[in-house]
N, C-alpha and C positions, 0 to 999 in steps of 0.2 A: 727083713729091714723093719715091716710093719711089727712085730713082736719085739723089736730091740728097741723101735721109738715109744711103744707103750712103756714096756718097761723102764726105761728112761723118766719118762711122764712123770711114771708113780714117784721113782727115786725124786723128782724134781720138789714134785708135790710133797711129801714127807720131808726135804728136804728144808723148802722153805717154812712148812709151820715150825720144824723142831727149831730152828735160828729166830724164825720171830718168839716163839715162846722161849729162849735161851735169854736172848738177847738183855732184857730187861733184869734177867738174875744173874749177869757176869760178876756183880759185886760180892755176891756170898762167898764165902772163904771156905774151900773144901778142903780136907784134907788127901794125903797121897802125892803131891805135886813132884812131877818127875825131876833128880836131880841132874842142871846141866853145870856140866863143866866149862872152861875157857874155849872157845873156838878156836881153831889151828888158824893161820891167817892163810890165804888165799893168794895166786900170783895173778896178777891182772894181766891179761891177756889184750893188747891192742889191736883191735881188727880194723880201725880207720879211724880218724881223726872224731874226736869224741867221744866214741864207741870202742866198750871194752868188754870183756866178760873174764870170769872168774871161777871158780868154785871153792868153795870152804866146805869143812868137815867138824864136828863136835860132836862129843859123848855124850848120850841118854842113859839114864839107870844103868848102865852096863859098857864096860869098854869092851865089849864084844860087837857092842851095836853102834854102827856108824853112822851117820845121817849125815846125807852130801845135798847142799845148796846150793844152787846155780844163780847165780847174778849178772844182770847185763844193765851196763852202767852208761846211760844216754845223756849228753851236755846238750841241752834244747837250744841252744844258741847253733848248733852245727846239725840237729837235726829235727824234724817235723815229725810232733805228735798227731796223731789221727785218730778219732772215733769214729768206725764205721760198723754198720749194723745193716740187718735185714730191713727195716722199713727204712733205715738213715738212706740205703743205697737202691730202695727198689728191687732186692736181691728175692728170687722165688724161691728160696730155700735155704737151710742155713749150711754155712761151710766150716771148715776144720781151720784150723789159724793158719796151715799151711796152707788151703785154698784161700784164705782170704789175702794171703803174701802174694800170693802168685797172680791173683787177679788182679789187685789193687797197687802192685809194684812194692812191696814194701818187704823193708829187710829184718824185720822180728813184729810179731804181734805177740798176744796175750791176752784172756777172757777180759771184756771191760766189766766181768760182775756177774753176779746172780742173775736168773730171765725167771719170770711168771710161765705156771705149768701151760700158757701156751704155746711155748717154745718162741716167743720172738720178742715180747715186752721186758725191758730192762725190771729188776724188782725195786731201785729206786728212781730219786729223780734223774734226767735225763735229758741233756739240751744240746745239741749236736749242731753245729756251726750257726747258731742263732734258732733252731727249729725244735721244740720241745717231744721230744717222741715218749717220755713217761713222765706223767704230771704228778703222780702220787709223791709226796716228801715224806721219806719213814723220819724213825727216831734214831735213826745211824746219824751218828757224830763225824761221819767223813764226807768230802767230797774234792776230787780232781780236778780243776780248771788248767786248759791249756790253749794257747792262740789269744792272747790278749789284746783288745781293742785299745789301747795305748802304751807306747813303751815303756811307760812310767811302773809297768808290773812286770811282775819276775814271769819267764817265757813259760813256767810248768810250775805248779804248787797244790800240796795237798792241803787241805783247811780244816781245821776244827769247828766243827757246826753249833759248838756250843758257846763258842769266841767269836766267829763270824758270822753276818749274814747271808744267806743263800742267794736272796736279793739281789744282794749287793756284790756278791761274787758272777750273777748270771748277767748282773750291769758291766762286769769287767772284764770279760772273758765270754768269747766263741763255744767253747766245747766244756760244759759240767757236767761230772757223773757221779752221782751220789751214790756209798757203799757203806758197809761196815768197819768202826773204826778199830785198827789193831793197836796202834801207838801214837799218843797224841802227840804234836810238836812240843809238849815240855818232857818226851822222850819216857811217857809214862806209860807201861802195859798195862793195855784196858780190859783186861778178861782177868778172870780169879779161874782158880785149879779147876777140873773138872774130867768128867771120865772120857767123854768122847775126843775123838782124834782124827785125823783124816792128812791125807798130802795133798800140800799147799798152794794157790798160787797167790802172789800178793803183787802188790806195788808199793814201791818206796820213795822216798827224798832224802837228800844227803844234802848236809852243810852245806855245799857249794850249789844247790838247789837242781844238781839233777837228778834225773828218775832213775828209778832200780827195778827193772825185772826179775822178781825173785821166784825160783819155785824150791819147793823143799819134795824129795821123791820119797821120802818116809812119813808114816804115820805119826801124829803129833798133836797134842793138845793146842788149843792156840797161845794159852797161857805159856808154856813152855816155847812152843813157836817162837812167840814176842821174847822173853828171855834170850834164847839164842840168838836171834836178830840184833838185840841189844848189846850182847858180847862182841858182835864179829868187828874187827876194825875199818868198818865203810862209814862212820859219820852219820847215818844215820840218824834222821828228828822226824818223820814220822811215816807212820803206815797205815795201808788199810788193805782188808779182806777182798779178793776178788771172786774166787774159787775154789772148793775143795772136790776130794772124791774123784772120779773118772772124767766128768766133765773140766776139771783142771788140765789148761795148756802152755805152753810157752813152745814157740818155734821161734829159729832165727837162719837166715841163709846171707852169708854176705863171702864173696871170694871162695878160700877154702876151708871155710868155718859152715859147718852145718850142722843146728842141734835139735830136737824134738825131746820134749820133756810133757811124758802124760801124767796122769794122777790116775790113784788106783782106789787105796783103802777107805775106807769111810765108815766109821762103827754104826752098826745098827741098818747102813743100807747099802752097803757093796761092802765086805770083806773079806777082799780078795787083793795079793799085793802085785798082781800082772796086768797091765794095760794093753791088750790087744789088740785094740785099735783107736784113732782119736773120736771122739764126739763133733758132729758136727756143732756150732754154736752159733747165736746169733749175733752177738755184738762182741767187738775188739776194738783194742788198742792198740794201735801199729806204731810203726815207725818207718820214716822215709825220710831220704834224703833232700836235704833245702838244696831249693834250685839258686 
């Protein structure tokens, strides 16, 4: 266990450095981007009122390579979004997405975002229930907010921080989490072609204000991942990166439906296509039935 934790610590340390250095260069145009064809329409399956799941596929580079994308669609008017974490909930250790769900009566959970090399602290700004657990405001241009302080605000929203003030968002919402932006509210792909790729878990918002839990089981560059998302018939208006590689997770258990999606491949850090176990993670965004 200690050896595995040390190995993951190294991966997280190197990932934080590489992503932080890469982010200011995302607008550089690099050759050789993959060709993303039109995505096949997924069939939405209603699991409960306001909670649906679908799987989509598209073709990347070659007709023989299918990329499966699992999306859980949540109506925030029917379901409560929760920000949970090791510091937030005074947990003695990190938990897997499944363990977070089982312990806190959630129907679904996914990574809240990348974490520091202490295995606890969220990389960007994080405010849960009005308490600040990560103060540092990064250059990351996306923040998700839920738990509005008054009824005039949307129940769930992904903000562009080059358009909206983080301070104002914090005054309007009980929970705010900053992460790397994938797609702006103008439906713009904010990444440029690059070589690095990974399996991805992301958070999206659609044109009806519903939250989208998104997991892609095949490694892709974020430029191509964004292009694929924008090609899907899901009404996507914004998306943010949560986690990539072996730490990425999505878990759902409701009625007769139980899924667990685990990340695997990440260029230069974990170039394996198999996920043998879920990594314990410090922070999650979860979903619970509104009382």
